[in-house]
N, C-alpha and C positions, 0 to 999 in steps of 0.2 A: 504494499500499500504506499509506504513512504518512498519507495523507488519510483512508482508511477507518478505520485505527487510531485516529486522533485524534478522528474523528467519533463513533466508538463510545465512546471515553472521555468525550466531552462528553455524548452521549446518556445513558449509563449514570449518570454523576455527577448530571446534572440530573434524571434519573428519580428518583434518591434524594432529591435536594434538593426535588422536588415532592411528596414524601411528608413530609419532615421539616418544612418550613416551614409548610404549612397544617394539617397533621394531627397533629403531634407533641403539641400541646396536648390534642387530643381523646384520644389514647392515654394521656397522663398522667392524665387524668380517669378512664379506665377502671380505672387502678391505685388509685383511691380518693382522689386529690387533689381539692380544690376548684378551681374555675376560677381563684381568686385564687392559690392555691398553685401551680397549673401555670403560670400566667403569670409567677410569680416564678422558677420553675425555667427557663422559656424565657428570660426577661430575663437572668438570670445567665449562661446559655449564650451569649447574643448578646454580652454583655460580654467573656466569655472568648474568644469567636471573634475579636473585634476585636483583642484582645492577641495571640492566636495567629498570625493571619495578618499582622499588622503587624510582629512582633518575632520569634517563634519560627521561622516559616517562612524568613525571610531569613537568620537565623542558622544554620539547618541547611543551607541552600543554599551558604553560605559554606564550611562545613566538610565536606559530603558531596556526592557525585554526585547529581544530580537523580533519576536512575533509582533509586538506592538509597533516597532520601527517599520517592519516590513508592510504592515497595513496602512500606517500613515503615509509612508513614502509612495505606495502604489496609488492611493487615492488623491494625494496632493499632485502627484504627477498627472493624473487624469484631469484634475480641475485646472491646472496650470496649462496643460495642452489645449483645453478649450479656449483659453484666453488668447491663443494665436489667431483665432478665426476673425475677430472683428478689426484687427489692425492691418494696415497696409504701408505704414511708413517705417523707415529705418529705426528711428528712435524707440518707438513703441515695440516693434519686433525684437530689437536687441534687448530691451528691458524684460520682456516676456522670456526670451532665450536665457537670460542670466538666471532668472527664478527657475526655469524649467531645468537648466543645467545644474543647478544646486541640488535638485531633488531626483529627477528621473535616473541619472546614471548610478545612483546608490543601489538600484535594483540588482545590478550585477554583483557588487560584493555581498549583498544580502543573500543571493542564491548561493554564492560560493561559500559563505559562512555556514549557511544551513547544510550544505553538502558536506562540509568538513566535520560538522558536529554529528551528522547522521552516519558518516562513514566510520566514525570511531566507536559508535554503538555496537553492542554485540548484535550479530547478524545485520551489520550496517549495510548501507547502500553501496552500489558499485558506481563510483563517481564517473568513471569513463562512459558507461552506458547513459547516464543522465546527461552528461555533457554532449554526447553524440546527438541526442535529440535536440539540443540547442543549436548545433551546427546544421542540422536538417532544417530546423525552423528558419535560420538565417538564409540558408540557400533558397528554401521555398518562398520566402517573403521577398527576397530579392528579384526572383523570377516573376512573381505575381505583381509585385509593385512596378516592375518594368513594363509589364503588359498593361497595367492600369494607367501608368504614366503616358504610354504610347497613345491611348485612347483619349485621355483628358488629365493632365498633370495636376489639375485642381483637386482631383479626387484622392491624391496621395494623403492628404491630412485625414480624410475619412477612414481610409484603411489603417492609418496609424492610431486613430482614435478607437476604431473597433479592436485592434490588437491590445491597446492599453485597457480597454474595458474588460476584455478577457483576462488579461494579466491580473487586474485588480480582483476578479471573481476567483481566479485560481488561487491566488494568495489568501484570499478570505476563506476558502474552503477548508484549509488546514489550520488557519490561525485561530 
């Protein structure tokens, strides 16, 4: 049961990651940004991500239960993601990206921490099998999002939202 749950979490997170990493710049361009502006927004997000996963995530884990952190991070990611929809200018999109990048990337170390804990238990999970499902999710979403983007790149956000909704539900099922 734990193996399936964690495999699902890896699959769903990496499904969303496979949308975000290769296609988020494309979606930002559909919002009216130039390629250079979209690149700046993505770069700022990656810098914030490095800070968030290196400092904020460990600090939260010292203070709160991992199950609580995972629920809060999943639902905050979803709420902040929705905030991208109404904005079309660089300043607002960058501001939303900063907040999103503070929260959403923490889902990866959350999954890896859960995997580490569960693999240490007696009859623990097989990390490699769980992580394999994450790789499959990334590949599947990259192909699917490429197809969606070829039809209408504006729909990238809706696929990303759907993935994040499913991610929030899958985290909630065990927490």
